[in-house]
TIPA-352784 format. One record per residue (C-alpha): residue in three letters; x, y, z; chain; residue number from 1. Coordinates in steps of 0.05 Angstrom, whole numbers. Layout:
% TIPA-352784
ATOM   vovex       px       py       pz   drense   drenkol
ATOM     ALA        X        Y        Z        A       NUM
...
END
This chain:
% TIPA-352784
ATOM   vovex       px       py       pz   drense   drenkol
ATOM     MET     -414      964      364        A         1
ATOM     PRO     -441      894      349        A         2
ATOM     VAL     -379      857      376        A         3
ATOM     PRO     -326      874      428        A         4
ATOM     VAL     -263      908      403        A         5
ATOM     SER     -222      850      430        A         6
ATOM     GLN     -260      801      386        A         7
ATOM     MET     -251      846      325        A         8
ATOM     LEU     -176      851      337        A         9
ATOM     THR     -170      776      349        A        10
ATOM     VAL     -205      759      283        A        11
ATOM     THR     -168      813      244        A        12
ATOM     SER      -99      792      269        A        13
ATOM     TYR     -116      719      255        A        14
ATOM     VAL     -138      732      183        A        15
ATOM     LEU      -77      776      170        A        16
ATOM     ARG      -31      721      195        A        17
ATOM     GLN      -64      672      147        A        18
ATOM     LYS      -54      723       90        A        19
ATOM     LEU       19      735      108        A        20
ATOM     ALA       31      660      110        A        21
ATOM     GLY        1      653       41        A        22
ATOM     ARG      -55      606       62        A        23
ATOM     LYS     -114      608       14        A        24
ATOM     GLN     -156      557       53        A        25
ATOM     TYR     -162      573      127        A        26
ATOM     PRO     -219      565      177        A        27
ATOM     LEU     -253      626      206        A        28
ATOM     VAL     -308      593      248        A        29
ATOM     LEU     -312      521      271        A        30
ATOM     MET     -383      494      267        A        31
ATOM     LEU     -381      446      327        A        32
ATOM     GLU     -443      401      331        A        33
ATOM     PRO     -440      363      397        A        34
ATOM     LEU     -507      329      383        A        35
ATOM     PHE     -564      325      333        A        36
ATOM     ARG     -625      317      378        A        37
ATOM     CYS     -671      375      391        A        38
ATOM     ASN     -733      395      430        A        39
ATOM     LEU     -765      424      367        A        40
ATOM     ALA     -785      393      301        A        41
ATOM     CYS     -778      451      252        A        42
ATOM     ALA     -803      439      182        A        43
ATOM     GLY     -741      469      149        A        44
ATOM     CYS     -690      429      190        A        45
ATOM     GLY     -650      371      164        A        46
ATOM     LYS     -611      357      227        A        47
ATOM     ILE     -662      317      268        A        48
ATOM     GLN     -681      265      217        A        49
ATOM     TYR     -630      213      240        A        50
ATOM     PRO     -651      147      272        A        51
ATOM     ALA     -658      145      347        A        52
ATOM     HIS     -591      112      361        A        53
ATOM     ILE     -556      170      326        A        54
ATOM     LEU     -597      223      361        A        55
ATOM     LYS     -576      194      428        A        56
ATOM     LYS     -502      204      414        A        57
ATOM     ASP     -461      263      441        A        58
ATOM     LEU     -391      288      429        A        59
ATOM     THR     -350      285      493        A        60
ATOM     PRO     -317      349      518        A        61
ATOM     GLU     -250      318      501        A        62
ATOM     GLU     -272      306      429        A        63
ATOM     CYS     -296      378      424        A        64
ATOM     PHE     -230      406      451        A        65
ATOM     ARG     -189      363      404        A        66
ATOM     ALA     -228      388      344        A        67
ATOM     VAL     -222      460      366        A        68
ATOM     ASP     -147      454      378        A        69
ATOM     GLU     -137      418      312        A        70
ATOM     CYS     -177      469      272        A        71
ATOM     GLY     -148      531      303        A        72
ATOM     ALA     -204      579      283        A        73
ATOM     PRO     -213      639      330        A        74
ATOM     MET     -288      630      334        A        75
ATOM     VAL     -331      569      350        A        76
ATOM     SER     -405      564      333        A        77
ATOM     ILE     -442      509      372        A        78
ATOM     PRO     -505      490      334        A        79
ATOM     GLY     -543      425      336        A        80
ATOM     GLY     -595      399      349        A        81
ATOM     GLU     -604      438      412        A        82
ATOM     PRO     -537      446      448        A        83
ATOM     LEU     -569      460      516        A        84
ATOM     MET     -594      387      515        A        85
ATOM     HIS     -522      363      519        A        86
ATOM     PRO     -509      339      590        A        87
ATOM     GLN     -438      368      591        A        88
ATOM     ILE     -449      433      553        A        89
ATOM     GLY     -426      475      612        A        90
ATOM     GLY     -359      439      613        A        91
ATOM     ILE     -351      444      538        A        92
ATOM     VAL     -363      520      540        A        93
ATOM     GLU     -317      527      600        A        94
ATOM     GLY     -261      491      564        A        95
ATOM     LEU     -269      534      502        A        96
ATOM     VAL     -269      598      543        A        97
ATOM     ALA     -204      575      575        A        98
ATOM     ARG     -176      569      505        A        99
ATOM     LYS     -199      641      491        A       100
ATOM     LYS     -244      621      434        A       101
ATOM     TYR     -302      666      418        A       102
ATOM     ILE     -363      621      424        A       103
ATOM     TYR     -433      629      394        A       104
ATOM     LEU     -478      579      427        A       105
ATOM     CYS     -538      571      381        A       106
ATOM     THR     -602      556      418        A       107
ATOM     ASN     -677      559      409        A       108
ATOM     ALA     -677      585      481        A       109
ATOM     LEU     -732      538      506        A       110
ATOM     LEU     -683      513      559        A       111
ATOM     LEU     -641      576      566        A       112
ATOM     LYS     -670      605      630        A       113
ATOM     GLU     -664      540      669        A       114
ATOM     LYS     -593      529      642        A       115
ATOM     LEU     -563      598      653        A       116
ATOM     HIS     -535      578      720        A       117
ATOM     VAL     -489      529      683        A       118
ATOM     PHE     -451      586      650        A       119
ATOM     LYS     -413      648      671        A       120
ATOM     PRO     -417      714      633        A       121
ATOM     SER     -355      724      591        A       122
ATOM     LYS     -333      765      531        A       123
ATOM     TYR     -318      697      499        A       124
ATOM     LEU     -390      670      505        A       125
ATOM     THR     -451      693      465        A       126
ATOM     PHE     -519      660      464        A       127
ATOM     SER     -543      662      392        A       128
ATOM     VAL     -619      655      399        A       129
ATOM     HIS     -657      626      340        A       130
ATOM     LEU     -714      672      324        A       131
ATOM     ASP     -744      671      254        A       132
ATOM     GLY     -783      736      258        A       133
ATOM     GLN     -839      764      299        A       134
ATOM     ARG     -883      721      343        A       135
ATOM     ASP     -930      690      292        A       136
ATOM     GLU     -876      680      239        A       137
ATOM     HIS     -827      649      288        A       138
ATOM     ASP     -878      602      319        A       139
ATOM     LEU     -900      578      250        A       140
ATOM     ALA     -828      568      228        A       141
ATOM     VAL     -810      525      288        A       142
ATOM     CYS     -877      490      292        A       143
ATOM     ARG     -886      509      365        A       144
ATOM     GLU     -938      558      392        A       145
ATOM     GLY     -910      601      447        A       146
ATOM     GLY     -838      591      426        A       147
ATOM     TYR     -826      664      411        A       148
ATOM     ASP     -849      687      480        A       149
ATOM     ILE     -806      636      515        A       150
ATOM     ALA     -745      657      475        A       151
ATOM     VAL     -756      731      487        A       152
ATOM     ASP     -765      719      562        A       153
ATOM     ALA     -700      679      563        A       154
ATOM     ILE     -664      734      524        A       155
ATOM     LYS     -685      786      576        A       156
ATOM     GLU     -661      742      633        A       157
ATOM     ALA     -594      728      599        A       158
ATOM     LEU     -583      802      586        A       159
ATOM     SER     -601      820      658        A       160
ATOM     ARG     -547      771      682        A       161
ATOM     GLY     -494      803      638        A       162
ATOM     PHE     -490      752      581        A       163
ATOM     ARG     -476      771      509        A       164
ATOM     VAL     -538      755      466        A       165
ATOM     THR     -550      757      392        A       166
ATOM     THR     -606      730      348        A       167
ATOM     ASN     -599      682      290        A       168
ATOM     THR     -654      688      237        A       169
ATOM     THR     -667      642      177        A       170
ATOM     LEU     -714      670      125        A       171
ATOM     PHE     -755      628       77        A       172
ATOM     ASP     -797      643       17        A       173
ATOM     GLY     -859      681       37        A       174
ATOM     ALA     -825      721       91        A       175
ATOM     ASP     -856      791       96        A       176
ATOM     PRO     -800      844       90        A       177
ATOM     LYS     -841      894      130        A       178
ATOM     SER     -850      844      186        A       179
ATOM     VAL     -776      827      185        A       180
ATOM     ARG     -758      900      191        A       181
ATOM     ALA     -806      908      249        A       182
ATOM     PHE     -773      847      280        A       183
ATOM     PHE     -706      883      276        A       184
ATOM     ASP     -737      941      314        A       185
ATOM     ASP     -763      893      367        A       186
ATOM     MET     -696      860      376        A       187
ATOM     MET     -658      926      382        A       188
ATOM     GLU     -708      949      436        A       189
ATOM     LEU     -689      887      476        A       190
ATOM     GLY     -617      910      477        A       191
ATOM     LEU     -586      854      436        A       192
ATOM     GLU     -513      859      416        A       193
ATOM     GLY     -530      844      343        A       194
ATOM     MET     -569      802      294        A       195
ATOM     MET     -549      747      245        A       196
ATOM     LEU     -587      732      181        A       197
ATOM     SER     -587      677      129        A       198
ATOM     PRO     -633      650       75        A       199
ATOM     GLY     -656      579       86        A       200
ATOM     TYR     -619      521       55        A       201
ATOM     SER     -657      462       23        A       202
ATOM     TYR     -634      404       65        A       203
ATOM     ASP     -650      338       30        A       204
ATOM     LYS     -681      313       95        A       205
ATOM     ALA     -723      374      110        A       206
ATOM     PRO     -797      356      106        A       207
ATOM     ASP     -818      424       79        A       208
ATOM     GLN     -782      433       12        A       209
ATOM     LYS     -830      484      -17        A       210
ATOM     HIS     -806      547       18        A       211
ATOM     PHE     -732      549        2        A       212
ATOM     MET     -713      606      -44        A       213
ATOM     GLY     -672      610     -107        A       214
ATOM     ARG     -618      663     -113        A       215
ATOM     ALA     -659      714     -151        A       216
ATOM     ARG     -715      713     -100        A       217
ATOM     THR     -665      715      -43        A       218
ATOM     ARG     -632      778      -70        A       219
ATOM     ARG     -699      811      -82        A       220
ATOM     MET     -723      797      -12        A       221
ATOM     PHE     -659      819       23        A       222
ATOM     ARG     -656      882      -20        A       223
ATOM     ALA     -725      901        7        A       224
ATOM     ILE     -706      883       78        A       225
ATOM     LEU     -636      913       83        A       226
ATOM     SER     -641      976       40        A       227
ATOM     ASN     -661     1042       72        A       228
ATOM     ARG     -633     1014      136        A       229
ATOM     LYS     -645     1044      205        A       230
ATOM     LYS     -585     1071      242        A       231
ATOM     ASN     -597     1032      305        A       232
ATOM     TRP     -599      963      271        A       233
ATOM     ARG     -537      923      290        A       234
ATOM     PHE     -517      861      251        A       235
ATOM     ASN     -466      811      276        A       236
ATOM     LEU     -443      796      205        A       237
ATOM     SER     -393      821      155        A       238
ATOM     PRO     -425      882      121        A       239
ATOM     LEU     -400      855       54        A       240
ATOM     PHE     -439      790       67        A       241
ATOM     LEU     -502      832       76        A       242
ATOM     GLU     -487      867        9        A       243
ATOM     PHE     -478      797      -21        A       244
ATOM     LEU     -548      779        3        A       245
ATOM     MET     -575      843      -28        A       246
ATOM     GLY     -545      826      -95        A       247
ATOM     LYS     -492      881      -93        A       248
ATOM     ARG     -433      832      -93        A       249
ATOM     THR     -416      763     -117        A       250
ATOM     TYR     -370      715      -82        A       251
ATOM     PRO     -348      643      -91        A       252
ATOM     CYS     -366      595      -35        A       253
ATOM     THR     -310      581       14        A       254
ATOM     PRO     -336      520       52        A       255
ATOM     TRP     -269      510       87        A       256
ATOM     GLY     -281      577      121        A       257
ATOM     MET     -332      546      168        A       258
ATOM     PRO     -316      472      173        A       259
ATOM     THR     -362      425      212        A       260
ATOM     TYR     -343      374      264        A       261
ATOM     ASN     -396      327      293        A       262
ATOM     ILE     -406      256      319        A       263
ATOM     PHE     -386      228      250        A       264
ATOM     GLY     -322      268      244        A       265
ATOM     TRP     -303      326      198        A       266
ATOM     GLN     -361      334      150        A       267
ATOM     LYS     -347      341       75        A       268
ATOM     PRO     -353      393       48        A       269
ATOM     CYS     -392      437       96        A       270
ATOM     TYR     -446      444      149        A       271
ATOM     LEU     -501      437       97        A       272
ATOM     LEU     -478      379       53        A       273
ATOM     GLN     -456      309       73        A       274
ATOM     ASP     -410      279       22        A       275
ATOM     GLY     -369      237       69        A       276
ATOM     TYR     -326      250      130        A       277
ATOM     ALA     -252      258      147        A       278
ATOM     GLU     -218      237      211        A       279
ATOM     THR     -176      300      217        A       280
ATOM     PHE     -182      372      196        A       281
ATOM     ALA     -118      366      155        A       282
ATOM     GLU     -149      306      118        A       283
ATOM     LEU     -212      347      106        A       284
ATOM     LEU     -172      402       71        A       285
ATOM     ARG     -129      353       33        A       286
ATOM     THR     -180      303        8        A       287
ATOM     THR     -243      345       -5        A       288
ATOM     GLU     -253      361      -79        A       289
ATOM     TRP     -269      434      -66        A       290
ATOM     SER     -278      449     -140        A       291
ATOM     HIS     -341      405     -139        A       292
ATOM     TYR     -377      454      -93        A       293
ATOM     GLY     -404      525      -97        A       294
ATOM     THR     -449      558     -148        A       295
ATOM     GLU     -392      562     -199        A       296
ATOM     SER     -382      486     -197        A       297
ATOM     GLY     -449      470     -229        A       298
ATOM     ASN     -466      424     -171        A       299
ATOM     PRO     -542      425     -166        A       300
ATOM     ALA     -540      419      -91        A       301
ATOM     CYS     -503      486      -89        A       302
ATOM     ALA     -544      522     -143        A       303
ATOM     ASN     -586      566      -97        A       304
ATOM     CYS     -543      568      -35        A       305
ATOM     MET     -527      637       -6        A       306
ATOM     VAL     -522      618       67        A       307
ATOM     HIS     -479      648      121        A       308
ATOM     SER     -437      585      131        A       309
ATOM     GLY     -415      585       58        A       310
ATOM     TYR     -407      658       42        A       311
ATOM     GLU     -392      701      103        A       312
ATOM     ALA     -321      674      106        A       313
ATOM     SER     -316      693       32        A       314
ATOM     ALA     -337      764       49        A       315
ATOM     VAL     -287      769      107        A       316
ATOM     ASN     -232      743       61        A       317
ATOM     ALA     -251      797       10        A       318
ATOM     THR     -243      851       64        A       319
ATOM     PHE     -170      833       74        A       320
ATOM     SER     -152      813        3        A       321
ATOM     SER     -147      884      -26        A       322
ATOM     LEU     -149      957       -9        A       323
ATOM     SER     -215      963      -46        A       324
ATOM     GLY     -245      907       -4        A       325
ATOM     PHE     -222      940       60        A       326
ATOM     LEU     -248     1008       40        A       327
ATOM     ALA     -315      977       19        A       328
ATOM     THR     -321      946       88        A       329
ATOM     VAL     -305     1012      122        A       330
ATOM     LYS     -357     1048       80        A       331
ATOM     ALA     -410      994       92        A       332
ATOM     THR     -396      998      167        A       333
ATOM     LEU     -398     1074      172        A       334
ATOM     LEU     -452     1089      120        A       335
ATOM     PRO     -500     1030      120        A       336
ATOM     SER     -564     1065       99        A       337
ATOM     TYR     -568     1040       26        A       338
ATOM     ARG     -621     1088        3        A       339
ATOM     ASP     -661     1054      -51        A       340
ATOM     GLN     -729     1078      -77        A       341
ATOM     GLU     -742     1013     -114        A       342
ATOM     ALA     -732      974      -49        A       343
ATOM     LEU     -785     1018      -16        A       344
ATOM     ARG     -832      998      -72        A       345
ATOM     LEU     -817      925      -59        A       346
ATOM     LEU     -838      934       13        A       347
ATOM     GLU     -908      953      -11        A       348
ATOM     GLU     -917      891      -55        A       349
ATOM     PRO     -969      842      -28        A       350
ATOM     GLN     -938      780        3        A       351
ATOM     ALA     -959      708       -7        A       352
ATOM     PRO     -989      677       56        A       353
ATOM     VAL     -938      650      105        A       354
ATOM     HIS     -934      574      100        A       355
ATOM     PRO     -975      535      150        A       356
ATOM     LEU     -948      492      206        A       357
ATOM     VAL     -915      431      176        A       358
ATOM     GLN     -902      371      220        A       359
ATOM     ILE     -840      328      208        A       360
ATOM     ALA     -856      278      153        A       361
ATOM     THR     -826      251       90        A       362
ATOM     THR     -839      290       27        A       363
ATOM     HIS     -819      279      -45        A       364
ATOM     GLU     -842      346      -73        A       365
ATOM     PRO     -787      378     -115        A       366
ATOM     LEU     -756      445      -99        A       367
ATOM     GLU     -771      498     -151        A       368
ATOM     GLU     -704      532     -165        A       369
ATOM     THR     -698      604     -187        A       370
ATOM     ARG     -631      619     -219        A       371
ATOM     ALA     -603      689     -227        A       372
END
């Protein structure tokens, strides 16, 4: 099972309480960014392009706790930047564990081995290690040779000490479905709890704008990857979200499902777009023009987005919104093979060369959108 039963029960009871209370906009996961600085310069990242005085700033533990208490979500994802570079990350995690929040600390794992002593194994803490495929693909994606081996070594050490560990993989145009499937095999052999997946999002500040996919290409790629699935693959995601990526389901974006809090405040409307900030979570819900976002809105910034932070909460909501949604989730959980002969053919198609290393730099090349 990709998550502990206690976590499943906590999330299920929380969502059902929101439903019974008649709340249509409720947070599922708080995206808590305690800093933006990082020890990598990935070509697809838009989080490290701030000036130096911004990159030096950190949220205090007290600011983190206030945001978590105010939001009330049962799960907290701690991305960045690189959270392990925060000088008080141990205290932040300890405070969230004391609040019985299920934490996914997102890390590239370059510092993980040397920082493990700061943490204690807990059912509430998971290290979500950023790995974008097998060795060559990952090292190219993060612009760092040897990054994959360091991360895998850290994963083994964390597992040996009793920590929960998952991977977090972002796939860009040019990803080889066969290699991705082999990567899943590699990760399961390591003994990971589960894997998370998402297509890349075209951050305005990302220096490499050429390799973000449109929706049609995203569906085609994930159909090839996730059909004819192996029984031992474990995904730490809603099975309906995986069907969404494969093109089997459509959902509206629910950006309030994974709100973001960082050094600027509550980010409008989501982790990926910056259209202003609110001082409180209540203000974020009240003052954000939610109808201006999501594919259905016509907002060009949302046209090709299918990422986890916008749509997994939509899939979870669908599970508990109707009997058919619940039964579809049960079926997808128990019978996840998705036999598909056309998807097997897609695996045999020649792939375009993986993009070369791209160093952080300004680019004005437009993104080619592919609408479905």
